[in-house]
C-alpha positions as CSV (number, residue, x, y, z in Angstrom):
1,M,152.1,-245.5,180.0
2,D,150.5,-246.1,176.6
3,D,152.2,-246.3,173.3
4,L,151.8,-242.6,172.4
5,A,153.2,-241.4,175.7
6,F,156.2,-243.8,175.4
7,E,156.9,-242.7,171.8
8,T,156.8,-239.1,172.9
9,A,159.3,-239.9,175.7
10,L,161.5,-241.8,173.3
11,R,161.7,-238.7,170.9
12,E,162.5,-236.5,173.9
13,L,165.3,-238.9,174.9
14,R,166.8,-238.8,171.3
15,A,166.6,-235.0,171.3
16,D,168.1,-234.3,174.7
17,R,171.4,-232.5,174.3
18,V,171.9,-231.3,177.9
19,Q,171.6,-234.2,180.3
20,G,174.5,-236.5,180.8
21,A,174.5,-240.3,180.1
22,S,173.8,-241.3,183.8
23,Q,170.8,-238.9,184.0
24,L,169.4,-240.3,180.7
25,A,169.9,-243.9,181.9
26,R,167.9,-243.1,185.0
27,R,165.2,-241.5,182.9
28,C,165.0,-244.7,180.9
29,L,164.7,-246.8,184.0
30,D,161.9,-244.6,185.2
31,L,160.1,-245.0,181.9
32,L,160.4,-248.8,182.2
33,A,159.1,-248.7,185.8
34,R,156.0,-246.7,184.7
35,S,155.6,-248.9,181.7
36,A,155.7,-252.1,183.9
37,E,152.9,-250.6,186.1
38,S,150.6,-249.4,183.3
39,V,151.2,-251.1,179.9
40,P,147.9,-252.8,178.9
41,A,148.5,-256.6,178.9
42,D,146.2,-259.6,179.6
43,T,149.1,-262.0,180.3
44,R,152.5,-261.9,181.8
45,A,154.1,-263.0,178.5
46,E,152.4,-260.2,176.6
47,L,153.6,-257.7,179.1
48,I,157.2,-259.0,179.1
49,D,157.3,-258.8,175.3
50,E,156.2,-255.2,175.3
51,L,158.6,-254.2,178.1
52,L,161.5,-255.9,176.3
53,R,160.6,-254.1,173.1
54,R,160.5,-250.7,174.9
55,C,163.8,-251.5,176.6
56,D,165.5,-252.3,173.3
57,C,164.1,-249.0,171.8
58,L,165.6,-247.0,174.6
59,I,169.0,-248.6,174.3
60,A,169.0,-248.0,170.5
61,A,167.9,-244.4,171.0
62,R,171.3,-243.4,172.4
63,A,173.6,-246.2,171.4
64,S,176.8,-244.3,172.2
65,M,175.9,-244.1,175.9
66,A,177.1,-247.2,177.7
67,P,175.2,-246.6,181.0
68,I,171.9,-246.8,179.2
69,E,172.7,-250.2,177.7
70,N,174.4,-251.5,180.9
71,L,171.7,-250.4,183.4
72,L,168.8,-251.5,181.1
73,T,170.5,-254.8,180.3
74,S,170.9,-255.4,184.1
75,W,167.2,-254.7,184.5
76,K,166.3,-257.2,181.8
77,T,168.4,-259.8,183.5
78,A,166.7,-259.1,186.8
79,L,163.3,-259.9,185.3
80,T,164.2,-263.6,185.0
81,A,164.1,-263.9,188.8
82,L,160.4,-262.9,188.7
83,D,159.1,-266.1,187.0
84,G,156.1,-267.5,188.7
85,L,154.6,-264.3,190.1
86,P,151.0,-263.5,189.1
87,L,150.6,-260.6,186.8
88,P,149.9,-257.8,189.3
89,A,152.8,-258.8,191.5
90,W,155.0,-259.2,188.5
91,R,154.2,-255.6,187.5
92,S,155.1,-254.3,190.9
93,A,158.3,-256.3,191.1
94,A,159.5,-255.3,187.7
95,A,158.9,-251.6,188.4
96,G,160.7,-252.1,191.8
97,R,163.7,-253.5,190.0
98,A,163.9,-250.5,187.7
99,R,163.7,-248.1,190.7
100,D,166.4,-250.1,192.5
101,G,168.6,-249.5,189.4
102,I,167.9,-245.7,189.7
103,R,168.9,-245.7,193.4
104,Q,172.1,-247.7,192.7
105,S,173.0,-245.3,189.9
106,Q,172.5,-242.3,192.2
107,L,174.5,-243.9,195.0
108,A,177.3,-244.6,192.5
109,V,177.4,-240.9,191.5
110,V,177.7,-239.9,195.2
111,K,180.5,-242.4,195.9
112,T,182.4,-241.4,192.7
113,A,182.1,-237.7,193.7
114,E,183.4,-238.5,197.2
115,H,186.5,-240.4,195.9
116,T,187.2,-237.7,193.3
117,A,187.0,-234.8,195.8
118,A,189.3,-236.7,198.2
119,C,191.8,-237.3,195.4
120,I,191.8,-233.6,194.3
121,G,192.0,-232.1,197.7
122,A,192.1,-228.3,198.4
123,D,193.6,-225.2,196.8
124,K,193.5,-226.5,193.2
125,C,192.8,-224.9,189.8
126,I,190.7,-227.2,187.7
127,I,190.0,-227.0,184.0
128,T,187.0,-228.9,182.6
129,H,184.9,-229.2,179.5
130,S,181.1,-229.9,179.0
131,L,178.5,-230.5,181.7
132,S,178.7,-233.8,183.7
133,S,176.4,-234.5,186.6
134,T,179.2,-236.4,188.3
135,V,181.7,-233.5,187.8
136,L,179.0,-231.2,189.2
137,A,178.7,-233.3,192.3
138,V,182.5,-233.2,192.7
139,F,182.5,-229.4,192.6
140,E,179.7,-229.3,195.2
141,K,181.9,-231.3,197.5
142,L,184.9,-229.0,196.8
143,K,183.1,-225.7,197.1
144,A,184.6,-225.0,200.6
145,R,188.1,-226.1,199.6
146,N,189.4,-223.0,197.9
147,I,189.2,-224.3,194.3
148,R,189.2,-222.3,191.1
149,V,187.7,-223.6,187.9
150,M,188.1,-222.9,184.2
151,V,185.1,-224.0,182.2
152,S,184.7,-224.1,178.4
153,E,181.5,-223.0,176.8
154,S,181.1,-226.4,175.2
155,R,179.5,-225.5,171.9
156,P,177.2,-225.7,170.1
157,L,174.7,-225.5,173.0
158,N,177.0,-224.0,175.5
159,E,176.2,-226.3,178.4
160,G,179.4,-225.1,180.1
161,V,177.5,-221.9,180.8
162,I,175.1,-223.9,183.0
163,L,178.1,-225.2,184.9
164,A,179.6,-221.8,185.3
165,R,176.3,-220.4,186.6
166,Q,176.1,-223.2,189.3
167,L,179.7,-222.5,190.3
168,A,178.9,-218.9,190.7
169,E,176.0,-219.7,193.0
170,W,178.4,-221.8,195.1
171,H,180.9,-218.8,195.2
172,I,183.5,-220.8,193.4
173,P,185.8,-218.5,191.3
174,C,185.4,-219.4,187.6
175,Q,186.7,-218.4,184.2
176,L,184.4,-219.1,181.2
177,L,186.4,-219.9,178.1
178,T,185.6,-220.4,174.4
179,D,186.4,-224.0,173.4
180,A,189.2,-222.6,171.2
181,Q,191.0,-221.2,174.2
182,L,191.4,-224.5,176.1
183,G,195.0,-224.8,174.8
184,L,195.8,-221.3,176.0
185,F,194.7,-221.9,179.6
186,A,195.6,-225.6,180.0
187,A,199.0,-224.9,181.6
188,Q,197.5,-222.7,184.3
189,A,195.5,-225.7,185.7
190,D,196.7,-228.1,188.4
191,L,194.5,-230.8,186.8
192,A,191.9,-231.4,184.2
193,L,188.6,-233.1,185.2
194,L,186.2,-234.7,182.8
195,G,183.1,-236.9,183.2
196,A,182.2,-239.6,180.7
197,D,179.4,-240.6,178.5
198,S,181.1,-244.0,178.1
199,L,184.5,-245.7,178.7
200,L,185.8,-248.2,176.3
201,P,187.2,-251.4,177.7
202,D,190.8,-250.2,177.6
203,G,189.9,-247.0,179.5
204,S,189.6,-244.7,176.5
205,L,187.0,-242.0,177.0
206,I,183.9,-241.2,175.0
207,N,182.8,-237.7,175.9
208,K,181.6,-234.4,174.5
209,A,183.6,-233.4,171.4
210,G,186.4,-231.2,172.6
211,S,187.4,-233.5,175.4
212,Y,190.2,-235.0,173.2
213,L,191.5,-231.6,172.4
214,L,191.6,-230.7,176.1
215,A,193.4,-234.0,176.9
216,L,196.0,-233.2,174.3
217,A,196.5,-229.7,175.6
218,V,197.0,-230.7,179.2
219,H,199.2,-233.6,178.3
220,D,201.5,-231.3,176.4
221,S,201.5,-229.0,179.4
222,G,202.3,-231.8,181.9
223,V,198.9,-231.4,183.6
224,P,197.2,-234.6,184.8
225,L,193.8,-235.6,183.5
226,Y,191.3,-237.2,185.8
227,V,188.2,-239.0,184.5
228,C,185.4,-239.5,187.0
229,C,182.5,-241.7,186.2
230,E,180.5,-244.6,187.5
231,S,181.7,-248.1,186.7
232,F,178.6,-248.9,184.7
233,K,179.7,-246.5,182.0
234,R,182.3,-249.0,180.8
235,R,181.4,-250.7,177.5
236,K,181.6,-254.5,177.6
237,E,184.6,-256.4,176.1
238,G,184.0,-257.5,172.5
239,R,181.5,-254.8,171.6
240,A,182.2,-252.7,168.6
241,D,183.0,-249.0,169.3
242,P,179.8,-247.1,169.0
243,E,179.1,-244.7,166.2
244,L,179.6,-241.2,167.4
245,E,176.3,-239.2,167.3
246,E,176.1,-236.4,164.7
247,M,173.4,-233.9,165.5
248,D,171.5,-231.3,163.4
249,A,174.0,-228.9,161.8
250,S,171.6,-226.0,162.3
251,E,172.8,-225.9,165.9
252,L,176.0,-224.4,164.6
253,G,174.4,-221.3,163.2
254,A,176.5,-221.8,160.0
255,P,175.4,-220.1,156.8
256,N,174.0,-222.2,154.0
257,L,176.8,-222.2,151.4
258,P,177.2,-224.2,148.2
259,R,179.6,-227.2,148.5
260,V,180.0,-226.6,152.3
261,R,178.9,-229.3,154.7
262,P,178.7,-228.2,158.4
263,R,179.6,-231.0,160.8
264,N,178.2,-231.4,164.3
265,I,179.5,-234.6,165.8
266,Y,178.8,-234.5,169.5
267,F,181.4,-236.9,170.9
268,D,185.0,-237.7,170.5
269,I,187.4,-240.5,171.8
270,T,190.3,-239.6,174.2
271,P,192.9,-242.4,174.2
272,A,193.6,-244.1,177.5
273,R,197.3,-243.1,177.3
274,L,196.3,-239.4,177.9
275,I,194.4,-240.2,181.1
276,S,196.2,-240.1,184.4
277,R,193.5,-241.3,186.8
278,W,190.1,-243.0,186.5
279,I,187.8,-242.6,189.5
280,D,184.6,-244.5,190.1
281,E,182.5,-245.5,193.0
282,T,185.1,-248.2,194.0
283,G,188.0,-245.8,194.3
284,V,190.9,-244.2,192.3
285,H,192.6,-246.2,189.6
286,A,196.0,-245.2,188.3
287,A,197.0,-245.3,184.6
288,G,197.4,-248.9,183.5
289,R,195.4,-250.2,186.4
290,L,191.8,-249.8,185.3
291,P,189.8,-252.6,187.0
292,V,188.5,-255.4,184.8
């Protein structure tokens, strides 16, 4: 992968508004695997410098998404075990470590979905917001268990419609709501289920804007909120909270008015006190018992 191809992929990563954090992290690892195999370099040191530069660019491109930083940092650490290999073998091993990370991420999604589905059980009405690949995997496992789902549109790009379409294909009864109606329907749910772009060290959730509003609505209605995500979505202790990404306001379709500034912040933070259960590939964790 030459510089031009990498820069194109980097721009696409920054612009992606549909795929979740885990999917984007796996895409980053794939880019690094292909880079390791094909970046022009005469020496191992030259190759390592370029790969580390690309790795840092990928992390910075979506700084609010902890799995990108965590999985790519793990990959960088794994490279230290490759000292002494000749250049061709080093390329192959570095690419292999990246693909190992992809497989581990995919397995974590499967395990998280299994634990979440087991925790939810059958005959439930579930309310959710946004589009999470992990939540989607949960619904696939629950499709024969007589569940019903209420899905918000998730403006501005309406990725909730993608989820609703998939639920329809699985013959899961679904209601599609505007984001503004979440408070109206919250009390009808047995539980709320959200994925995560990141978790802060105390368990607070960074996710698509509107998640906090759903959390407040279900909390006021006495409905539990479950957050399902892989453990590598947790930000490390001591790191500053990430800046919440603000995207192009043109996505809102708002008119151009004098002295009016449309805002399009994509993520919000749901405090840990509003979350009833955290579920990851290791199991179900009750409020106040998030593993270190």
